[in-house]
N, C-alpha and C positions, 0 to 999 in steps of 0.2 A: 410539446413542452419546449420552452426557449432553450437554445443551445448553450447560452452562457450559464443558465441555471444548472444544466446537466454537467457542465465542466466544473462548476463550483462544488456541486454535490459529489462528483467523482473525486475531486481533490480532498474535500473534507473527509469522505469515507476512507480514502487511502491514508490520510493523516491519523485518523482514529485507529485504523488497523495497525499502523506503524507504532503508535504509542502503546497499544495493547500488546504487541509483540515484544516491545522493549521491556515491558513489565513482566510478561509471562515467560519468555524463552530463557532468560538467565536462570530462573528457578527450575525450569525443566531440564536444562543442560548444565547441571551443577559443576561438572568438572571442567567445562570449557566455556566460560562466559564470553570470551572474545569471539569465538565462533558463533555464539548465539546472537551477538550484536551485528555481526556481518550478515548472518542469515536473515535477521529482521530487516536490514537494509536492502538485501537482495529481494526479499518478498515485497517490500514497499515499492521498489522500483518496478518490479514485474506487475504489481497490481495497478500502479499508475499508468504504465505503458499499455496494459490491456484495456483499461478504461479509456485512454486517449484514442487507441485504435478503434474501439467500438463506437465511440462518438464520431470519429472520422468516417467510419463506414455508414453511419446514419445519415450523414450530410450528403454523401455522394450516391 
């Protein structure tokens, strides 16, 4: 598969995950909405980093 397509799919998948977490986590963590948003951001960054690292390993 083309490398650019994989990068776009990884980015879109991470964005969809981020939006889903922004919707779900504040409801699950009712007492601490601020922490839920920070946790969603941390998970998004981690998912995007893992996807980038995996794609980089495919190339080399």
